[in-house]
C-alpha positions, 0 to 999 in steps of 0.5 A: 117696339112701336115698328112691330105690327101687333098692336096699332101705332094709335093703340100703342100712343095710346099705352105711352101717353098712360105710362107717361101720366102714371110717371108723371113724366110731362116731356114723354107725355107731351110727344106721345099726346102729339104723334096721337093727335096726329094720328087722329086721336080726339081730345076725348081719347086723350084725356082718357088715356090719362085718366087711366094711366094716372087712375092705376098710379092712383090705386096703385099709391092707395091700396099699398098706403090701405095694405101698411095702415090695415098690418099697423090697426092688426098690431 
């Protein structure tokens, strides 16, 4: 996947950073942050990739919890 040229290497690193943040994998996150920095990513871009990944995870958890709560209320 990383050698396929459908996406630029830095874009792949941003996706990987977001996924590592979402999964809570510090080793993967650190690795992809380093590689992205080597490809020229700015600190702002790195932080945004982390925030996007983490936000998706939070949104997923919240939406699942709110559905359960709604079903609970309707009983």
